[in-house]
N, C-alpha and C positions, 0 to 999 in steps of 0.2 A: 683483876687477875694477878696483880703484882704480889710477889712474895718478898717480904722485907726482913732483913736481919740487922738489928741495931740494938745491942744488948746493954749498953751502958751510957751514962752521961759522960761527956767529954768536951774537948774544945770544938768538936764537930757537931755538938748538939745544936738545936734551933736552926735547922736547915730549911724550915718552911718558907715558901715564897716562890717567885718567878725569877729565874736566873737567865739573863739574856747576853748574847754575844755572838761569836762566830766560830765555825770550824774551817780550817784551811789546810790545803795541801800545797805543793809547789805550783800547781796550775789551776786549782779550783777552790771555791769557797762558798759557804752558805751561812746565812744568819740562823741562829738557833735560840729557842726558848725552852728551858727545862722548868717544869712545874713540879716542885717537890712539896709533898703534903704529909704532915705527921699523922700517923694512925696509932691505934692501940698496940700494934706490933712493931712499930718502927717508922719507916717512911715509904710512901708510894710515889713513884715518879712517872711522868709522861713527858714526851718531847714534841715540839713543833719545829718543823724545818721551814723557815719563813720565806725562802726563795724557791722552794721545791713544791710546796702545796701539801705538806703532811701536817695534820693536826692530831694531837692526842695519842701519839704512838706510845703505848704503855710498856713500861719496863718489866722484865721478868723478876728482877730483884734489885734492891738498893742496899748496900752493906758497907761497913767500915772495917777495913783490914789494916791494922797498925795505924799509920797516919794517912792512909789513902781512902778516898770515897770511891767505891766501885759500883757502877750502874750498868746492868746488862739488859740489852734489848733483843727481842727475837727478830729473825729475818729469814727469808728463803735460803740465803747463803750460809746460815748458821748464826749463832749468837754474836752480837756486836757489843764490845765492852768499852765503856768510858771509864777512865781512871783519873781522878782529880786529887790535887792538893788544895786545901783551903787556906786563904789568907784573908781573914775578916770577911768582907762581903764580896770576895772574888774567888773564883775557881779557875784553876789552870791545869791542863793535863792533855791526855791523848784519847783518840777514838780509833780502836782497832777493829778491822773487818777482814774476814778470811780472804776475800777477793783481791785485797791490796797488800803488798809487802810492807809498805811504810804507813804507820798510823797517821791520821790527821791530827793537827794541833788544835786544841780547843781552849778558848778563854771566855769566861762568863762573869757577869757582875749581877748581884742581886738588885732587883728593881723595887725600891721602897714603895709600898702601897699599890703596886700595879696589880690589877685584877683582870680576869678574862672578861671580854666584852659580853654584856648580858643579852639574852634573847628572850623574846616574848613568844611563848608557845600558844598556838591557836588551833582550833578545829574549824574547817571551812566546808560548807555544803557544796559538793561537786555533783556532776551529772550521774556518777556511779556510786555515790555514797560520800561519806565525810573524808576530808583530806587533812592529815596532820601536817602542820607547817610551823615555821619559826620566823619571826620578824627581827631583823638585825638593823639597828639604827646607828647613824653616826652620833658623836657627841654634839651638843648644842641644841638650839631650839628648832631649827628647820624653818620653813618646810624644805624637804629634800627630794631630789629625783629618786624614783624607786625602780628596782629591777626584779622581775620574776625569773628565777632560774629554772629552766626546763631541763629534762633529763636526757642522758644518752641511752643506749640500748640496755636491756636487761633490768633486773630488779634493783633500781637505784634508790637509796634512802636520801633524805635531806643532807646527810653528812657529806655526800659527794660534792656538794656545792658550798659547804661551810667556809672553807679556806678562802674561796673567791669572794664570798659575801663579806667576810671580815676584812679582807683587803679593800674592798669597795668602801666599807664603812670608814676606814682610815683616810680614804680619798673624798669623803663627804657624800657618798652615795648610799642610800638605804636599799635593803634587799629583803626578799621573802624567799625562803627555801622550803621545799615540801617533799614529803615521801611520795614516791610514785604510787599510783593506785595499786592496791594489793601488797604494798610494802610498808613495814613499820606500822605507824598509826593510821594509815590510809586504807579505806575500804575499797572494794571492787577487785578487779583482776587486770593486770597489764598484759597477760599472756594472749588474750583474745582481742585486745584493744587495737583499733585503727589509729593512724596518725590524727585523724579528725577527733577521735575520742580523747587522745592525749592533749591535743590543742585546746579542747573544751575545758579540760581540767585546768590548764594554764590560764585560761580566760577567767574561770571562777576564782582562782587565786589572785589574779590581777585586779579583779573587781573589789575583792576584799581589801587589798593593799591601797587601792585608790580611795577607799572610804576614810582612811586615817587622816587626821588633821595635820600630821607631821609630813605628809606626802603631797608634792605638788604635781607630779606627773609620773606615769608608769610605762615601762617598756619591757621587752622580752630579751633574754639571753639564752642561746642554745648551742651546746657543743655536740659535734658528731651527729647522732640521730636527732638531737635537739635542734640542729641546723635545718632539718626539714620542718620541724614542728613550730619553731618560732615565727617564721613568716606566715604560716597557716593561722596561728593564734592571732597575729596582728590583722589578718584578713577578716577573722571572725569578730574581732573587737576593735572597732574603728577609733577608740580613744587611745590606742597605743601610741606613745610618743616616739618610739624608736625600736629598732631590732638590731641585735648583735648576734652574729653567728661565728663560731670558731670551728674550723674543719668541717663545715656544713656542706654536703654535696648539693649540686644543682641538677642532678640526674636521678632517675628512679633507683631504689635499692637494688632491683634486679640488674640494672646496668652497673651499679657500683660494686656488686658482688663479683664482677669479672676482674677487678683491679688486682687482686692478690696474685692470680696466676700470670697476669700481664707483667707485673713487677718482676716476678721470678725470671720470665723470659727476657726482659730487657736487661736485667743484671747479667744474664748469661750470654748476652750479645746476639740473640736470635732476631731475625728480620720480621717485617710487618706481616709476611705470609703466615709464619708460625703463630704470631699474635692473633691473627684473624681466626685461625683454626681453634685456638684455645678459647677465644671469646665465644665461638659457636658452641663448643662443648658445654661451657657454663650456661649459655642461653638454653640449651636443651635440658640441662639439669633443672632450670627454673620451669621449663614446660612440664617436667615430671612432677614438680611440686604443685603446679596449677591443676593438672588433670589426672595425677596418680598413674600415669603411663610412662614407663621408662625404656621402652624399646628403642626409640631414636637415640637416647643418651647412651645406652649400652652399645648400640651399633657404632656410634661415633668413637667411643673409647676403644673398641676393638679395632676399628679402622686405623687409628692414629697411634696406638700405644707402642708400636715398634719404630716410630719415627724419632730422629735424633733429638728433637726439641721437647718431646713429651715428658721425659724424666725431669727436665728442668722446671716444669710448671708446678710441680708438687700439687697434684690433684687430691691429696689425702683428705681434704675437707669434704670432698664429694665422693669419697670411696664407698660409703655406705648409705643405705636409704635413710632419709630423714624420718624421724618418728612422726606419728600422727599428730601429736601435740605440737611439735615444732612446725609442721606443715600448716596446721590450723592457725597458729600464731603468725607465721610469716606471710601467709596469703592475705592477712588483714591489711598489709601495707606494702608488700613487695613491688607492686606496680604503681605505687603513688608517684605521680609526675609533678614535681614542684614548679615546672616552668610556667604554667598558666597562672599560678598564684604569684610568682615573682614578677611576671609581666604586668599584672594588674595592681601591684602594690602601690599604695600611696604613702606608706610610712617610710621614713629615712632608714637606711640599712647600712651597717658596717659589717663587712665579711672578711674574716681573718683566715689565712691559710698558711700552711707549711709546705713549700715546694717538694720536700723529701718525704711527705706523708706516706706512710706504708699502708694505710687503710683506705684512703680515698684517692682518686685521681684528681689532685688539686689543680693541675694544669687545665684539665677539661672543664672543671667547674669554674675556675677563674675566667677562662675564655668566654663561657656562657654569660657570666655576670658582667664582664667587661663590655660585652656586646649590648647587653641591656642598658648599662650605664651610658654607653655611647649614643643610645637611642632615646635618652631622656629620663631613664629611671634614676631615682635618688639612691644610688648604691656606691659606696666607697669601698675599695679593696686595699688590704694590707697583707703583705707576704713577709714571713719570717724564715729566710733560708737557714738551714742548719738545725732545724727542729723537727720533731716527729709529730705523729697524730695527736698526742696529748699536749702538744706545745711545750715539750721538754727538750733541752739542748742535746743534740747528738754528739757523741764523742768522735774525734778524728780517727781515721784508720780502723774503724770498727772496734776500738778498744772500749772497755766498760767505763762509763762516766761515774765518778764518785758522787757528785752533787749535780744531778741533771735538772737545772732550774728552768723556769719560764724566761722568755725574753725580758730584759730589764724594764722595757716600757710596755709590756703586754697589758697590764692593768691601767696604767696611767693614760694610755691612748684611748682605751675604752671609756674611762671616766671623762676625758675631755670631749669625746663624741657625745656622751650622754648629756653633759652640761650644755653642749651647743644645741641640743634639741629639747630643752626643757619647755614644757607647756605650763605656764603659770595659770593657776586657777583664776 
């Protein structure tokens, strides 16, 4: 989709390659890799933000203006423009974004011979049809520990896990990423799938990875919704060597669905009485999804809507009737209780949480898992204060963060946990 303008040969010709370095402000920084590729019409550029988890962000245009190289990237806040001066195999310049008054400073160096890590694309027979997947291996002979990346909610392709998989490869861990059923190259439909269905897909992918000579053991990683599915997959497939969950709830989705309104009330300073009323309203909404009867929910809204706490809850997500399609999809898993699975687990588990998570009640789930660990379950807990549901750094004082990266040791701690639970063939 890149539009390129580069009309003449100059000292700026031969830009092909991967240019790596960093972007910095007074308080933040992120590692960057620009991939610049010569085409028939000039150059096409894409960017990886190596501390943030962005891969292949395509530029709108790459052009030469006088002695400047100008690369423009699209974003929700408007075009973002990088302007460079080239000195041999080095680029230096600025990165301007509308949300921030001062541009970031950028310095990059061309990496001789560096290429993107190769993937082996495969098709795997799953319970609902074939699943499109990619295997990403570390360099070297192996054998390596292997990770199956499971999906969060919605129509997620394999791309959503590619950054993590490539990072694991740098740490000596192999991965397989796949398109969720009904997405990309994968057959079937995720819209009516239960968590058991999605876990069975993960098991099919794990079994494929386990057949490779370069793999010595296989486990599961799941973020958010994948945090429900990963323990279930390990329960279905006893050969799983480990489980890692990130922002994975230990309560049913119908309970977790109450958290957003509770968050609003707590931030506004309301007491436990208001919180209990709000939870009851959301529970009645879930009853409406279960039985298509909304009288009790409507009555509760009418009863409480004039109370001082009501406006602070932001019930906008529950203000209209869910569609038939949504209700059918949600009913397939809304009452899934992970606790019996977690209690019976024999597979070692690492559970990662962000205490300020805006999407799940991390304190509640951490307490449940800590109790299981205290009673003999092989569960290790890690918390990253100051990060959100996606494990990205929160900016202080609610200011926007320019480079909201993962915790520095987010991936290395996971890699160490995986290596400590390798099962040698």
